[in-house]
Phi, psi and omega in degrees: 000139179273141177276337189250146174256106177237140182216137171246131169258142188247117174261109180228347182256153184271000176288120185304318185299313185291323182292318182305315181291323179293318176297319176296320180295315181302317178296316182293321175290325174299325182271356183282110182275000176276355178223137183266098183274135174272313182214140175233129174233155172231129181243125180248133169208169181052225183290354175268015182280339181317308186301333185267005176265157184293332176263008181297154181300322186247023180303321182297323179294315184294321181299321174296323176294318177300320184294328180280000173096013177270134179288119179245129188236138176242141178284126179292326177301318175297319183293320171300316183296323182261014179049046183257128178274153178296340175287345184268003179271149174301140176304135178099349179290131179265134169270143169239148195294320171212148183299313188291321178297320179290318179302316180299318183294314184294318184290325178293334181274002179098006181293136167286143179256127176228125173235105181289000000 
């Protein structure tokens, strides 16, 4: 049995409604007083990278989540694939070497995986 409550939300699709749902769920979990969350992360990769860019449709939501202490991560492979510079990311977004590697690490560290 795990002692820590940790969850990662996976942004991988380009559908704006699905991206909005994932961000809403992360926000709802952070605000849920019935569970003591230790860590919440959002990992963006592939077509799901848009919200973590400064000109992304949901960039304001991502900025708010960062301000609330939620860890937002962007896949470096995806950034390279779409020719996105680190300077184009919302302030506070962390880059990771690969999305799949980070998901593997997080799940091995006890994170629950949620993909809306």
